C-alpha positions in Angstrom: 152.1 86.5 -66.1 152.3 82.7 -65.5 148.9 82.1 -64.1 147.1 83.0 -67.3 149.3 80.6 -69.4 148.4 77.7 -67.2 144.7 78.5 -67.1 144.6 78.7 -70.9 145.9 75.2 -71.1 143.2 73.9 -68.8 140.6 75.9 -70.7 141.6 75.0 -74.2 142.7 71.4 -73.6 145.0 71.4 -76.7 145.7 68.2 -78.6 149.4 67.6 -79.0 151.0 65.2 -81.5 154.2 63.7 -80.0 156.8 61.9 -82.0 158.9 61.0 -79.1 161.2 58.3 -77.8 159.8 55.0 -76.5 161.8 55.3 -73.2 159.6 58.1 -72.0 156.5 58.0 -74.2 154.1 57.0 -71.3 155.3 59.8 -69.0 155.0 62.3 -71.8 151.4 61.3 -72.4 150.6 61.5 -68.7 152.2 64.9 -68.2 150.0 66.2 -71.0 146.9 64.7 -69.4 148.0 66.1 -66.0 148.3 69.7 -67.2 145.0 69.6 -68.9 146.0 68.9 -72.5 145.5 65.7 -74.6 148.3 63.6 -76.2 148.4 61.5 -79.3 151.4 59.5 -80.4 151.8 58.7 -84.1 155.2 58.0 -85.6 154.4 56.0 -88.8 155.0 57.9 -92.1 151.6 56.8 -93.4 149.7 58.8 -90.7 152.1 61.3 -89.2 151.1 64.3 -91.4 147.4 63.4 -91.1 147.5 63.2 -87.3 149.4 66.5 -87.1 146.7 68.2 -89.1 144.2 67.2 -86.4 146.3 68.6 -83.6 147.2 72.0 -82.3 150.9 71.5 -81.6 153.7 69.1 -82.3 156.7 67.7 -80.3 159.6 66.1 -82.1 162.0 64.2 -79.9 165.0 62.4 -81.4 165.8 60.3 -78.4 165.3 56.9 -80.0 165.8 57.5 -83.7 165.3 54.9 -86.3 164.9 54.8 -90.1 161.1 54.4 -89.8 160.4 57.4 -87.5 162.8 59.9 -89.1 160.6 60.3 -92.2 157.6 60.8 -90.0 159.3 63.6 -88.1 159.9 65.5 -91.3 156.4 64.9 -92.7 154.7 66.0 -89.4 157.0 69.0 -89.0 156.4 70.2 -92.5 152.6 69.8 -92.1 152.8 71.7 -88.8 154.7 74.5 -90.5 152.1 74.6 -93.3 149.3 74.9 -90.8 151.1 77.4 -88.5 151.1 75.1 -85.6 153.8 75.4 -82.9 156.6 72.8 -82.9 159.0 71.9 -80.1 162.2 70.2 -81.2 164.0 68.2 -78.5 167.4 67.2 -80.0 168.1 64.4 -77.4 171.7 63.3 -77.5 172.7 65.6 -80.4 176.5 65.2 -80.4 176.4 61.6 -79.2 176.2 60.0 -82.6 176.4 60.9 -86.3 172.8 59.9 -86.8 171.4 62.1 -84.0 173.5 65.1 -84.9 172.8 65.0 -88.6 169.1 64.4 -88.1 168.9 67.4 -85.7 170.6 69.6 -88.3 168.3 68.4 -91.1 165.3 69.1 -89.0 166.5 72.6 -88.3 167.1 73.1 -92.0 163.8 71.7 -93.3 161.4 72.3 -90.4 161.0 75.6 -88.6 160.6 74.9 -84.9 159.0 77.3 -82.5 161.1 76.2 -79.6 164.3 74.2 -79.4 164.7 72.6 -75.9 167.8 70.8 -74.8 170.5 70.5 -72.2 173.6 72.7 -72.5 175.6 70.0 -74.4 172.8 69.5 -76.9 172.4 73.2 -77.5 176.1 73.7 -77.9 176.1 71.0 -80.5 173.3 72.8 -82.4 175.0 76.1 -82.1 178.5 75.0 -83.0 177.9 72.1 -85.3 179.7 69.7 -83.1 179.8 68.7 -79.4 180.0 66.0 -76.8 177.4 64.5 -74.5 177.4 61.8 -71.9 175.0 59.6 -73.8 171.9 61.7 -73.7 173.0 63.7 -70.6 174.9 66.9 -70.6 178.7 66.7 -70.4 179.9 67.5 -66.9 182.3 70.1 -68.4 179.3 72.0 -69.8 177.4 72.3 -66.5 175.5 75.6 -66.0 176.5 77.3 -62.8 176.3 80.9 -61.5 179.9 81.3 -62.9 178.9 80.2 -66.4 175.4 81.6 -66.5 176.4 84.7 -68.5 177.9 82.5 -71.2 174.8 80.4 -71.3 172.6 83.4 -71.7 174.7 84.7 -74.6 174.6 81.2 -76.2 170.8 81.1 -76.0 170.4 84.7 -77.3 172.7 84.2 -80.3 171.1 80.8 -81.2 167.6 82.2 -80.9 168.5 85.1 -83.3 170.2 82.6 -85.7 167.4 80.1 -85.8 164.3 82.3 -85.2 163.3 79.8 -82.5 162.9 80.3 -78.7 165.9 78.5 -77.1 165.4 76.6 -73.8 168.6 75.4 -72.1 167.7 73.2 -69.1 169.9 72.4 -66.2 170.5 73.5 -62.6 169.5 77.0 -63.9 167.2 77.1 -66.9 167.6 79.7 -69.7 164.8 80.8 -72.1 165.5 83.3 -74.8 163.9 84.6 -78.0 167.0 86.6 -78.8 165.4 89.8 -77.5 164.4 88.8 -74.0 166.1 86.2 -71.9 164.8 84.7 -68.7 166.6 82.6 -66.2 164.5 80.2 -64.3 165.5 79.0 -60.8 162.9 76.4 -60.1 163.7 72.7 -59.9 165.5 70.2 -57.8 168.7 68.2 -58.4 166.8 64.9 -58.1 165.1 65.6 -61.3 168.3 64.5 -63.1 168.0 61.1 -61.5 164.8 60.0 -63.3 164.4 59.4 -67.0 162.4 61.8 -69.0 162.0 65.1 -67.2 163.4 66.8 -70.2 161.1 64.9 -72.6 158.2 65.7 -70.4 159.1 69.4 -70.3 159.2 69.5 -74.1 155.7 68.2 -74.3 154.5 70.5 -71.6 156.0 73.5 -73.5 154.1 72.3 -76.6 150.8 72.4 -74.7 151.5 75.8 -73.2 152.5 77.2 -76.7 149.4 75.8 -78.3 147.0 77.2 -75.7 148.7 80.6 -75.8 149.4 81.4 -79.4 149.9 85.1 -78.9 152.5 84.7 -76.1 155.1 82.1 -77.1 157.9 83.4 -74.9 155.8 83.8 -71.8 154.1 80.5 -72.4 157.5 78.8 -72.6 158.7 80.4 -69.4 155.5 79.4 -67.7 156.0 75.7 -68.7 159.6 75.7 -67.6 158.7 77.2 -64.2 155.8 74.7 -63.9 158.0 71.7 -64.4 160.7 73.0 -62.0 158.2 74.0 -59.4 156.5 70.6 -59.6 160.0 69.0 -59.1 160.3 70.9 -55.9 156.8 70.0 -54.7 157.4 66.3 -55.5 160.6 66.3 -53.5 158.8 67.7 -50.5 156.5 64.6 -50.5 159.3 62.1 -50.4 159.6 59.9 -47.3 162.5 57.7 -46.1 160.9 54.8 -48.0 160.7 56.6 -51.3 163.1 56.6 -54.2 163.3 57.9 -57.8 160.3 55.9 -58.9 158.1 57.6 -56.3 159.6 60.9 -57.2 158.7 60.4 -60.8 155.1 59.8 -59.9 155.0 62.7 -57.5 156.1 65.0 -60.3 153.1 63.8 -62.4 150.8 64.3 -59.3 152.2 67.8 -58.8 151.5 68.8 -62.4 148.0 67.5 -62.1 147.3 69.5 -59.0 149.2 72.7 -60.0 147.0 75.8 -59.9 147.5 79.1 -61.6 148.0 80.7 -58.2 150.6 78.1 -57.3 152.5 78.8 -60.4 152.2 82.6 -60.1 153.5 82.6 -56.6 156.0 79.8 -56.9 157.6 80.6 -60.2 161.2 81.8 -59.7 162.6 83.7 -62.7 164.3 86.9 -63.7 164.8 88.8 -66.9 168.5 89.0 -68.0 
């Protein structure tokens, strides 16, 4: 199931347009190159739609919003919808400020995303129209645990049915739902929360897998989520006593680059709920 998704990325080498935040833009570009895709970053309104038309998929990340990039997000999103290209919306920090929250809701209203990926607090904000976050991190009160997993699954299912998008809620346990089928993914490592950008990178990775596997959006999304988590595990195994979060960040990129279809097929840990 997962192996084919990864191999299609390496075979098709999809070009992904990313309007993402400047904190993680370099890592997003590198993770796309590492998985076999190609990145392009264009956030000016004068070229956003044109660049989108050259690409196979689009990632919209609202992590560092400003009045110049917001119009580009809508222009690129509408062009991707027009062309039938997959879109991943990453509502970073939705609930943290009025600008972020209102922009996320406008994007949902005016652009049809294929996937919405966020932490539990961001997804709760999208689902309920309000919420709280710890900056761009999930509120500790919202943490996904074994005890709250059933609630998280229900949230993902209901929001997927409401929006028509695949919902990805990332955390200690990841949840992926299209409203009909829901997968829980158990790959990953707690240290992934101590470096900036693993969520942003995952959103770009999902866009690459979606673009390379147009007939299997749910499976492609699950494969990307498993791949990111598995590479977080592999990266942790490389750490020495002299390494810290900077090394860990680089080891994740190395693991993505070296990940094979067989690795993903045997190492992916998920179950259907």
